[in-house]
C-alpha positions as a Python dict, from the first residue, in 0.01 Angstrom:
ca = {
    (1, 'M'): (0, 0, 0),
    (2, 'M'): (-239, -92, 281),
    (3, 'K'): (-413, -338, 52),
    (4, 'T'): (-79, -483, -51),
    (5, 'G'): (27, -515, 315),
    (6, 'K'): (-291, -697, 408),
    (7, 'W'): (-248, -931, 112),
    (8, 'M'): (113, -1008, 211),
    (9, 'M'): (12, -1079, 574),
    (10, 'T'): (-263, -1318, 459),
    (11, 'L'): (-20, -1497, 228),
    (12, 'A'): (234, -1532, 510),
    (13, 'L'): (-27, -1674, 747),
    (14, 'F'): (-140, -1924, 481),
    (15, 'M'): (219, -2041, 424),
    (16, 'L'): (269, -2078, 800),
    (17, 'V'): (-33, -2313, 825),
    (18, 'L'): (92, -2522, 532),
    (19, 'S'): (434, -2542, 691),
    (20, 'A'): (289, -2661, 1021),
    (21, 'C'): (84, -2933, 849),
    (22, 'G'): (388, -3047, 655),
    (23, 'N'): (601, -3061, 968),
    (24, 'N'): (344, -3275, 1151),
    (25, 'G'): (339, -3528, 872),
    (26, 'N'): (715, -3525, 840),
    (27, 'T'): (760, -3571, 1213),
    (28, 'S'): (546, -3882, 1205),
    (29, 'N'): (727, -4019, 904),
    (30, 'A'): (1062, -3934, 1051),
    (31, 'S'): (967, -4111, 1369),
    (32, 'N'): (865, -4423, 1177),
    (33, 'A'): (1175, -4403, 964),
    (34, 'G'): (1389, -4368, 1273),
    (35, 'N'): (1225, -4673, 1430),
    (36, 'A'): (1278, -4870, 1111),
    (37, 'G'): (1641, -4773, 1105),
    (38, 'T'): (1698, -4881, 1464),
    (39, 'G'): (1500, -5204, 1435),
    (40, 'V'): (1247, -5086, 1694),
    (41, 'E'): (885, -5134, 1593),
    (42, 'A'): (587, -4942, 1716),
    (43, 'P'): (426, -5104, 2023),
    (44, 'A'): (173, -5377, 1932),
    (45, 'A'): (-144, -5464, 2118),
    (46, 'A'): (-79, -5692, 2417),
    (47, 'E'): (-124, -6060, 2337),
    (48, 'T'): (-401, -6241, 2531),
    (49, 'T'): (-331, -6589, 2669),
    (50, 'E'): (-605, -6831, 2575),
    (51, 'T'): (-744, -7022, 2873),
    (52, 'T'): (-884, -7374, 2852),
    (53, 'T'): (-1150, -7478, 3102),
    (54, 'L'): (-1108, -7833, 3228),
    (55, 'K'): (-1390, -7992, 3426),
    (56, 'V'): (-1295, -8277, 3660),
    (57, 'A'): (-1552, -8475, 3859),
    (58, 'S'): (-1456, -8594, 4206),
    (59, 'L'): (-1610, -8688, 4541),
    (60, 'I'): (-1428, -8630, 4870),
    (61, 'P'): (-1087, -8549, 5023),
    (62, 'P'): (-805, -8617, 4965),
    (63, 'M'): (-913, -8628, 4600),
    (64, 'T'): (-1075, -8285, 4607),
    (65, 'D'): (-790, -8143, 4818),
    (66, 'I'): (-536, -8253, 4558),
    (67, 'L'): (-734, -8092, 4277),
    (68, 'E'): (-757, -7765, 4470),
    (69, 'L'): (-384, -7781, 4540),
    (70, 'I'): (-289, -7796, 4172),
    (71, 'K'): (-530, -7527, 4051),
    (72, 'P'): (-276, -7239, 4070),
    (73, 'Q'): (-11, -7438, 3882),
    (74, 'L'): (-254, -7522, 3604),
    (75, 'K'): (-375, -7161, 3592),
    (76, 'E'): (-21, -7053, 3505),
    (77, 'E'): (-27, -7302, 3219),
    (78, 'G'): (-353, -7170, 3076),
    (79, 'I'): (-582, -7431, 3234),
    (80, 'D'): (-883, -7318, 3435),
    (81, 'L'): (-954, -7626, 3651),
    (82, 'E'): (-1318, -7660, 3754),
    (83, 'V'): (-1383, -7926, 4020),
    (84, 'V'): (-1729, -8082, 3995),
    (85, 'I'): (-1814, -8253, 4325),
    (86, 'L'): (-2069, -8533, 4293),
    (87, 'S'): (-2235, -8753, 4552),
    (88, 'D'): (-2192, -9119, 4460),
    (89, 'N'): (-1961, -9366, 4286),
    (90, 'V'): (-2153, -9380, 3958),
    (91, 'Q'): (-2218, -9015, 3871),
    (92, 'P'): (-1853, -8923, 3795),
    (93, 'N'): (-1826, -9196, 3533),
    (94, 'D'): (-2166, -9116, 3384),
    (95, 'A'): (-2067, -8750, 3360),
    (96, 'L'): (-1737, -8837, 3192),
    (97, 'A'): (-1889, -9085, 2948),
    (98, 'N'): (-2156, -8829, 2854),
    (99, 'K'): (-1890, -8558, 2803),
    (100, 'E'): (-2033, -8341, 3080),
    (101, 'V'): (-1683, -8335, 3232),
    (102, 'D'): (-1338, -8388, 3082),
    (103, 'A'): (-1196, -8626, 3343),
    (104, 'N'): (-1265, -8769, 3685),
    (105, 'F'): (-1058, -8850, 3990),
    (106, 'F'): (-1216, -9085, 4242),
    (107, 'Q'): (-1171, -9450, 4140),
    (108, 'H'): (-932, -9737, 4087),
    (109, 'V'): (-889, -9907, 3751),
    (110, 'P'): (-1088, -10227, 3828),
    (111, 'W'): (-1392, -10010, 3915),
    (112, 'M'): (-1347, -9820, 3588),
    (113, 'E'): (-1318, -10143, 3391),
    (114, 'E'): (-1635, -10277, 3547),
    (115, 'Y'): (-1816, -9957, 3450),
    (116, 'N'): (-1687, -9983, 3091),
    (117, 'K'): (-1810, -10340, 3071),
    (118, 'N'): (-2155, -10264, 3210),
    (119, 'K'): (-2210, -9939, 3019),
    (120, 'N'): (-2014, -10011, 2700),
    (121, 'A'): (-1808, -9701, 2776),
    (122, 'N'): (-1456, -9604, 2668),
    (123, 'L'): (-1302, -9459, 2985),
    (124, 'V'): (-925, -9497, 3020),
    (125, 'P'): (-672, -9457, 3303),
    (126, 'V'): (-434, -9164, 3268),
    (127, 'Q'): (-230, -9134, 3588),
    (128, 'P'): (-230, -9334, 3917),
    (129, 'V'): (-210, -9095, 4212),
    (130, 'Y'): (-238, -9272, 4547),
    (131, 'H'): (-317, -9602, 4714),
    (132, 'A'): (-618, -9590, 4946),
    (133, 'V'): (-526, -9877, 5176),
    (134, 'Y'): (-810, -10124, 5231),
    (135, 'G'): (-865, -10230, 5589),
    (136, 'A'): (-1078, -10466, 5799),
    (137, 'Y'): (-1244, -10288, 6093),
    (138, 'S'): (-1439, -10398, 6398),
    (139, 'K'): (-1601, -10226, 6694),
    (140, 'R'): (-1619, -10551, 6887),
    (141, 'Y'): (-1276, -10709, 6850),
    (142, 'K'): (-916, -10592, 6872),
    (143, 'S'): (-755, -10858, 6652),
    (144, 'M'): (-842, -11117, 6390),
    (145, 'E'): (-767, -11388, 6646),
    (146, 'E'): (-1057, -11267, 6861),
    (147, 'L'): (-1305, -11300, 6576),
    (148, 'P'): (-1536, -11592, 6675),
    (149, 'D'): (-1648, -11878, 6457),
    (150, 'G'): (-1958, -11786, 6260),
    (151, 'A'): (-1874, -11413, 6270),
    (152, 'T'): (-2039, -11189, 6012),
    (153, 'I'): (-1798, -11024, 5769),
    (154, 'V'): (-1934, -10743, 5551),
    (155, 'I'): (-1784, -10671, 5210),
    (156, 'A'): (-1881, -10452, 4914),
    (157, 'N'): (-2131, -10599, 4670),
    (158, 'D'): (-1968, -10472, 4349),
    (159, 'A'): (-1739, -10705, 4160),
    (160, 'S'): (-1420, -10503, 4191),
    (161, 'N'): (-1431, -10418, 4562),
    (162, 'G'): (-1592, -10746, 4661),
    (163, 'G'): (-1316, -10936, 4486),
    (164, 'R'): (-1059, -10708, 4643),
    (165, 'S'): (-1194, -10785, 4991),
    (166, 'L'): (-1192, -11161, 4939),
    (167, 'D'): (-844, -11152, 4788),
    (168, 'M'): (-721, -10962, 5092),
    (169, 'L'): (-869, -11223, 5327),
    (170, 'D'): (-721, -11502, 5117),
    (171, 'K'): (-372, -11353, 5128),
    (172, 'A'): (-401, -11314, 5505),
    (173, 'G'): (-498, -11680, 5544),
    (174, 'V'): (-846, -11603, 5679),
    (175, 'I'): (-1012, -11799, 5398),
    (176, 'K'): (-891, -11984, 5091),
    (177, 'L'): (-1007, -11902, 4740),
    (178, 'K'): (-1017, -12109, 4427),
    (179, 'E'): (-678, -12106, 4260),
    (180, 'G'): (-615, -11812, 4030),
    (181, 'V'): (-930, -11605, 4090),
    (182, 'G'): (-748, -11325, 4273),
    (183, 'I'): (-927, -10990, 4271),
    (184, 'N'): (-1201, -11133, 4050),
    (185, 'A'): (-1317, -11364, 4327),
    (186, 'T'): (-1677, -11396, 4445),
    (187, 'V'): (-1810, -11558, 4762),
    (188, 'A'): (-1878, -11868, 4552),
    (189, 'D'): (-1501, -11901, 4498),
    (190, 'I'): (-1431, -11964, 4868),
    (191, 'V'): (-1303, -12321, 4898),
    (192, 'E'): (-1195, -12313, 5262),
    (193, 'N'): (-1370, -12130, 5546),
    (194, 'N'): (-1257, -12309, 5860),
    (195, 'H'): (-1427, -12064, 6097),
    (196, 'N'): (-1757, -12067, 5910),
    (197, 'Y'): (-1757, -11692, 5864),
    (198, 'K'): (-2078, -11552, 5716),
    (199, 'F'): (-2034, -11303, 5434),
    (200, 'E'): (-2278, -11019, 5381),
    (201, 'E'): (-2248, -10805, 5065),
    (202, 'V'): (-2373, -10446, 5071),
    (203, 'D'): (-2341, -10131, 4865),
    (204, 'L'): (-2020, -9933, 4911),
    (205, 'L'): (-2209, -9644, 5069),
    (206, 'M'): (-2352, -9878, 5335),
    (207, 'L'): (-2020, -10021, 5455),
    (208, 'A'): (-1954, -9767, 5731),
    (209, 'R'): (-2309, -9799, 5862),
    (210, 'M'): (-2267, -10174, 5898),
    (211, 'L'): (-1987, -10136, 6150),
    (212, 'D'): (-2238, -10126, 6439),
    (213, 'D'): (-2409, -10449, 6335),
    (214, 'A'): (-2136, -10668, 6186),
    (215, 'D'): (-1831, -10830, 6342),
    (216, 'L'): (-1595, -10714, 6070),
    (217, 'V'): (-1626, -10467, 5781),
    (218, 'L'): (-1379, -10433, 5495),
    (219, 'M'): (-1360, -10086, 5339),
    (220, 'T'): (-1139, -9809, 5205),
    (221, 'P'): (-1024, -9502, 5401),
    (222, 'A'): (-1292, -9301, 5217),
    (223, 'Y'): (-1554, -9468, 5436),
    (224, 'A'): (-1343, -9541, 5743),
    (225, 'S'): (-1197, -9191, 5787),
    (226, 'P'): (-1528, -9015, 5864),
    (227, 'L'): (-1558, -9259, 6157),
    (228, 'G'): (-1216, -9157, 6283),
    (229, 'L'): (-1055, -9483, 6169),
    (230, 'T'): (-730, -9528, 5978),
    (231, 'P'): (-579, -9849, 5840),
    (232, 'K'): (-248, -9794, 6017),
    (233, 'K'): (-395, -9748, 6367),
    (234, 'D'): (-731, -9919, 6368),
    (235, 'A'): (-754, -10192, 6106),
    (236, 'L'): (-733, -10551, 6223),
    (237, 'L'): (-603, -10639, 5880),
    (238, 'T'): (-480, -10440, 5580),
    (239, 'E'): (-409, -10533, 5221),
    (240, 'T'): (-69, -10529, 5064),
    (241, 'I'): (-16, -10241, 4819),
    (242, 'E'): (-159, -10331, 4480),
    (243, 'S'): (-105, -10089, 4192),
    (244, 'A'): (-431, -10208, 4033),
    (245, 'F'): (-624, -10030, 4309),
    (246, 'A'): (-451, -9694, 4306),
    (247, 'I'): (-691, -9401, 4290),
    (248, 'T'): (-640, -9284, 3934),
    (249, 'L'): (-704, -8986, 3708),
    (250, 'V'): (-939, -9112, 3436),
    (251, 'A'): (-1035, -8962, 3099),
    (252, 'R'): (-1189, -9086, 2773),
    (253, 'E'): (-1019, -9244, 2474),
    (254, 'D'): (-1099, -8936, 2266),
    (255, 'N'): (-932, -8682, 2499),
    (256, 'R'): (-670, -8864, 2704),
    (257, 'D'): (-385, -8739, 2483),
    (258, 'S'): (-503, -8379, 2471),
    (259, 'E'): (-264, -8111, 2594),
    (260, 'A'): (-496, -8009, 2878),
    (261, 'I'): (-535, -8365, 3013),
    (262, 'Q'): (-162, -8426, 2991),
    (263, 'K'): (-90, -8104, 3182),
    (264, 'L'): (-338, -8218, 3446),
    (265, 'A'): (-171, -8560, 3467),
    (266, 'K'): (169, -8398, 3517),
    (267, 'A'): (41, -8163, 3785),
    (268, 'I'): (-147, -8434, 3975),
    (269, 'S'): (168, -8646, 3997),
    (270, 'S'): (405, -8365, 4090),
    (271, 'P'): (649, -8360, 4385),
    (272, 'E'): (417, -8105, 4549),
    (273, 'V'): (128, -8353, 4548),
    (274, 'K'): (349, -8631, 4686),
    (275, 'Q'): (465, -8404, 4967),
    (276, 'F'): (107, -8297, 5035),
    (277, 'L'): (-3, -8660, 5073),
    (278, 'E'): (291, -8744, 5297),
    (279, 'D'): (229, -8439, 5516),
    (280, 'N'): (-148, -8467, 5546),
    (281, 'Y'): (-269, -8816, 5456),
    (282, 'N'): (21, -9048, 5526),
    (283, 'E'): (-199, -9293, 5718),
    (284, 'I'): (-464, -9339, 5451),
    (285, 'A'): (-316, -9237, 5115),
    (286, 'L'): (21, -9357, 4989),
    (287, 'P'): (161, -9194, 4672),
    (288, 'A'): (143, -9423, 4368),
    (289, 'F'): (392, -9234, 4149),
}
């Protein structure tokens, strides 16, 4: 009887273990079946948002300020904007043409076109952002009327900005250019110079330094601002707004239509950027969109 009792207890324990294992499996299945019946699926792994890094070459404020301003907006759209600050007016285009960066933001379209021509490059404008108003500055004189005969006028020596300077003087009646040359003018295209002004052509980066030596220097706010000068308050003469010279977001032919570049173009021409320019740079940078 004792042997029979022990055998019965062992059998009962064995059945209990089997029952427990069966219940565990059934519970899981029942749970899954219940979820299927209610249309609720088991939780899936969280989806990861893919981020695209976008490198944009630039130089100085307000260009760099604008890029920093739109970083958070682009981050929300999956774009990690990396601003690459370079030191001259050639490096950003070289970097873009060589695919070291995806876009640049520092130049107007005539400068870009001149680069394409000289380097056989395929850079393209994407979005105009602001007009950097060109001005004529002097430390010696308070108005153009005070400028003496034979005065030295300094302009940029590159084709786009040199032509821009001469066109500005032509429109103001200071000189007269050959008919139809416009922003493509050179000093050789001057047909009337009644005050015998002398023109000196220097590199863009030298313009501000020439203010101590010359009678008049024509330059953008990028070079005038560090001297505490603005076109609205200090320029003896300013150009009329020309869309051709708006500081523009530039990319390459092969990537200008990409989703990332188009998101950047939209962000850089947003109401927030316009308000930022009006609030902080209204004397030197006028929105172009």
